[in-house]
N, C-alpha and C positions, 0 to 999 in steps of 0.2 A: 911411790913411782916406779923405783929402780925393780923392786918386786915385782908391781904387775909385767913391766916391763922383759924380766928374766922369764913369767910366767909364760911366755909366747913361744923360747927361742929354743927348749926342747924339742926333741921328734921323739917319736914313740918307735921304737927299733923296733917292736915286736911286728910293728903294721910295717913299718917303713920299708924294709929288710925284705921279707916276704913279694910285699909290691916291687919294687925294684929286682930283684929276682925272676918275679914270672914278667916283669918286662923285658929285659936280656933274652928269657927265653922265650920270648914271643919273635921277637925279632928275627932269632935263629932261625924259629921254625917256619916264620914268612917267608924267608928266604928258601929257604930248604925248600918247604912243598910250592913255591913259586917260579923259579928260577925259569924253572924250562918254559912253564906258560905265558909268560911274560917277555922272552926272547922269542914262541913262537906269534904272540900275540903284538907287542908291543916293541919287538926288534932290541932292547935291554934286559937282559936279565935281573938287575938289579929295580928294576920300576917300582918294585910292592914295595918292595924292603926302603928305597926311598920316599914314598910314599910314608909308609907307616911312622920310620924315623920321624919326619915331621910331624906328623901326629905327636908323636911321644913327647918331644920337645914341646910343645905347646902346651900337650897336657899335665908334661911337667910343671910347667910356668902358672899353668890356672891351679894346681896343684900347691903349690908355696905360698900363693895370695890365697889362695883358700884356707890354708892352716895360717897365715898372720889375721885370719878375721875374726873377731870373738864369737865364740859359738853363738853366746846369746843376741847377735845383733844379724844373724839370719831370722828370726822371729822376723826381720822389718820387711823381709826381703818375698814372704811366704804371697802376698797381693799381687807385687810386680812379675815374680819368676812366673804367677798360676800367666797372668791377663799375659805376657808374651807367650809362652806357651802355647792357651791357644788359638791365640794370633796367627802363629806361626805353624800349629796344625791345620788352620782355617785356610791358609795362605799356600798349603801343597794340595790341596785342592780344588786351585783355580787352574783354566786350563791354560798352560802356557808361564805358569809359575812351577809349579811341582812336576820335578824328572820323573819320567815313568822311565821304569825297570822290570821288565816280566809281565807286564800288565799291571803292575800295582803304583800308586804315585806314594812314595815314602820319602823323599827328598826334594831339598831344596838346596837349589844351586847358587854361592854366595863366593864371591873372588874367588871364582874358578875352581871351587871346590866344593862338595856337596854334603850337604848337612843333615842328619836326619832326626826332625823333632819330638818323635817319640820318646828319643833318649831324655833330652831337655822334660819333657813332660813329667815321667818317670821322679826327677831331680825335684819338679817342681810342686810335686804331688807329694814326696816324701816332707816339705816344709811344710805345705798343710796338714797333712793330720797327724802332724807331729807339734803343732800351735794348737793343732782344734783339740787333740786328746788330750794335751794338760791345759788349755783354759777349760774344759769339762770337767777333767777331774772324777769324781764318784757318780757323777751324772749322767756317763759311759754305758751306767748300763741299762739308762733307759733308750728307749726302742727312740726314742721323737729325737735324743740330744746323740746316742753313741753311731745305733747303725743308720740312721734315716741320711740324717746330712752329707757323711762320709760316703754312703753309695749311691746319693744324686750325685754328689759331687766328683765323685771318682768317674759314675757311668756316664756325665760329660764328656770328661775325657774319651773313655774307651769309646763313645759313640763315632767321636771324630777318626777315631783311628780305626774304623772296623770300617769307615767307609775309606779308606785307603787304596783298598783293604788289605787290614793286618789283625788276623783270626789270633795268633801265635800271641803278637803285644798284648792285646785284649786278656788272655788270658794269664799270662803270665806278672799282670795287674790284679786282677781279680782275685791271683791267688793270694797275691803279698798284701792284698787288702785285708783277707780274712785271717793271714796271722798279725797285722799289727793290728787289728780290732780284738782281736783273739789277745796278747799282751795288755791293750788298755783295758781290757778288762768290760769287753761287749755281751750281754745274755748268752749264754751256750747256745740255748734256743733259737736266738733270733740269729745268731751265724747259719745253725744247721739249714735252716728255712730258708736263707738265701742260696745255699750251696744248691738244694732240693730245687727252689725257686729256676736259678740257671742254669743246670741240667738239659732242660728241653731246650733253653736258646739254645746255648753250644750246640747238640745234637743237630737243631733246624741249622744255623749257619752251616754247620759240614757239608750236609743232606743237601741243602739249595745248590752248591758250589762243586762242580765237576772234578776240579782241580785238589780239594781237600777230600772227597771222596777217593781220588786214586791215592793219597797220600798215604789213607786210613784203611785202604787194603794192601799197599805195601808195608804198610807197620806189621798187620795182623799175620801175613804169610809174603814176605818178600822171596819167595823161592820159586812163588807161585809165577812169578815174570821176573825174572834177572836181568834179563837184557833190556826190561822197559822199567815198568813202575819200581822193581826193588834195584834197580841198578847200582842206586846212591851206596843205600847202607849195604849192598851186601860186598860191595868194595869195601865200605868201611869194614864190614865181620873179617872179612881175607885182611886187610890190614895189621888189626889187630893181631890177628892169629897168626900171622908172616913175625909180627913182633919177637915172642915168644918168652923168654926169661929179660935175656939181654940187649934187645933188640938184633935190627941190622948194621946198628950206625949211620950217625949222623950225614946226613947226606946222598943214604943206601936207599931213600923209598920206592918201590915199584908200582907202589899205588897212585903216585904223584904223577907219572908219566902219562897222562891223558885218559888214565883208568876212570877215580875217585874225583865227579866233576867238583867245581872251584874248591880246591884242595886247600889252599892257604882262608875261608873263611869257616863258615861254622864246623866245618869236619877237621879241621886243623889239628883237633886232638886224636884224632886216626893215624894220621900220618906222623905224628910224636911217637905215637904208641908202635909203630911198626917199626921205628928206627932208632927207639928209647928202649922198648921193650915193657915190661913189667915193674922192673925198679926204676926205670923214668915215668913212669904212670903214679907209683907209690911217693915221688917226688913233689910231682906236679898235685898230686890230693894233698900230701900234708902241710903243703906251701899255703896253698886254699884257706884248708882246716886251720891255719895256724892265723892264717890273718881274718877270715870270718869269725873266729873264737878270739882274737883280741878284741874286734869290734865291738862282740854281746858285754865283754869285760869291760870295755869303754864307757858302754852304755849303762851298764851296772854300778857300773862310778861315779857317773857324772851327776855335779853339782845341784844340778836344777831337774823336773820332770821333762821340762822341753829338751833340753840336751839329750835325755836320756833317749826320750821316746825316736826324735830325730837319729842317735848312732844307730838303736836298734831296725832300724828304718833300711839305713842305708847299708847297714851290714846284712838284715836278711834279703834287702836286694842284690846285693853283691853274690850271697850265696844262694839263693834260689836261681839263677841265672848260670851258674855254676853246675849246680845238680840237675837243672833242664838239660843241659850241653851235652852233658855226659851222658845224662841218658838216651838222647838223641842220637852221639855217633854212638853208642853200644845198643841200640834198636828197643830199649826200655820203654821208650816214648816215640810219638809217631814224630816226623821231620816238622822242623821246625827252622828257620830262617833263624836262627840266635846266633850270638857270638858270643865267646867264649871271652872273658873276660879279663885283659890286659896280653891274652896270646892270639885271639882270632882277628886278623884283617882288618879294619874298621875303622875309622877315625873319630865319628860321633860317642861310639860307644867307649872308646878308649878316653877318647878327653874327659867326659861326664864320671868314667870309674875314675878316673886319678882325681877328678873334683870331690866326690866323693869320699874318696880316701883321706886328700886335704882338709875336710870339713872333721872326719875321727881325728884328724891327727889336730887339729885346733881343739876338741872337745876333749882330749886326751890329757893337751899341755894346758887345760885348763882346771882338769881334774888332779 
């Protein structure tokens, strides 16, 4: 019993230290990027910083709780987590319950705070896919066992998310599913066929929504309309270009002065690039790289197949979100409202990301 208790006391510092450093950097970045905006809109330059600090504390508490739950017990949370996620995704669509922002109903208001159910849905899907793939084992190569059930369950979640509407999150979940199914041993021809069948659907969803078409045009040629469609990405380019090697210094960004829209959320990395320069960006990339690679190492060392798949799912989810956010702010991908884990302003994303780290710490402790 003493050995078992000791097993869960240790922390994986190669995972914990990058997480805490990114959290601290995120708080600094949010204050720097949002102070002028908060003073102008809220009359309090610390408004967004105080809210994010609160989310940090909540997230760290959940991370510690998740770390102290034995990894194998997460199997029992698979179906409760899925049921709660589906219920919350459905409630978002109910008029009067879901909070609409910018024409999309993606948030629920709970106790004076907004919560985004799609973030919880990602965690629920990680539980389910890991459980299902571990249970099927070698049968994953069969279409009816490996591809079909995971495609149907994930597709149900994506259908509820697309109704909000939130195509970007659906694409992220779809790409993430492909990664996990490939790791799980699904027939490559089945995966390739799924990609071919999905592409026309994605293009149709983009074509039938005017604002998505505009985003696509801005991605292809932001300089065609730098004061309109391309305004945000052009000013992101300017922020990166102004940063140079060493940056202009913390707090000295010009783009945050009402040029770059919402500089503390999806495009906070552009402000950091301007203030910290290439050196600062390299440090951030290294921290994320260490975190994700350590998560993959935890997955490879896991004692059982379920823990291995779960650790790989959570690590790949964090890594994929980082890559997509960095691709958006550098103009390599179309604009998508996706936060940068641990750094961007956003309570739901931050808390769920810290829970993911807590689960990885739990699996690591058991290893």
